[in-house]
C-alpha positions, 0 to 999 in steps of 0.5 A: 499500500502507498502511504503519504506521510505528512509530518514536519517533525523530521525525526518522528517522520523518519521513525513512522516511515521506517516502521511502515516500510518494515510492514511492507508499505511504500511511504512517501514523506512530505513536510509541508502542507502545500507540498503535501496537497500538490503531491496527493493531487498529482500522484495519489496515495492509498492512505494519508497520515497527516499532521495538523500543525504544518508549515504552508497549510495546516492539516485541517485545510489540506483535508478540506481541499481534498474533500472539496474536490471529491478525493475519497483517500482515507486520512488519519490526522496526527496532532498533539491537540487533545481538545475535543473541539479540535478532534471535531474540527478534523473529523467535520473537515472530512478526516477519517480518524484522529490519533493524538501524540504521543502514540504507539506505532501498533495503534497507528498500524491498527487504525490503518488496517481498520481504515483499509477494511472500511475502504470500498474495493472494487470487486469485493474484499476477498477475491477467489481465483483458482485454488487461491483467495486474496483478502485485499483488506487484510492483505492475506493470500489464502489457499484452502483457508490456510495463509500462503506465507509471503515476505512483506516485499513479495506481498507488496509485489503481488498486490501491485501485479494482482490489482493490474492482472492481465496488464503489463506493470513496469518495473518502475511502477513496481518500485513506486509501490514497494518503496514510494514514488521517486525512490532510487531503486535498482531494477535488479531488486525488483527482478529479485522479488518477482522471481521469488514470487513467481516461483512460489505461485507457480504451483497454484497456477499463477503465472508471472510473464516478463514483457521484455523492456516493458515489465511484468504481467500476472495471469490468474487461474480461472 
């Protein structure tokens, strides 16, 4: 999942980003409200973790601007403000959840999972194909109700290819999904993850074809 993290405390932002990436998410960090708004409008994201007190444009204003244009991206607000009125202001602006600093990373991760379960997914939350089923909200691949163990990075590659099944996905798109847009990642790293995933899914009838010079395409069993 691609998460945009907007937090002007650099040390805190780095800490949160490290934990989220360790969970297999791609994270783009921004530290200014105006930059964040422009980024989300241009590049998009699956979820926003957004601080309220930001330079340029505060978090409330970012939320209002996105909702005004109909952008439905799930948003978790972060703030040191514990006042009830501030919480109500954030929720009324269109935020989906509100987390008061300081907080434990486990709580943020749980709220992210809860939001993604609530997010409408085209085609349903659990998609069955051949002997497999993919729980998109829970990020679990299942075979006869038993979880198919995939390391986090391989799971992220699977998600990206699965959501674009029968379409060519470039190595750049995969790298963006794995590490965040613009991250400097060698193509070889993407190739290694795809190769490992291909070997693990082959027994289930899932094929990952290489389109030389273009990228990869996942084909699912009927």
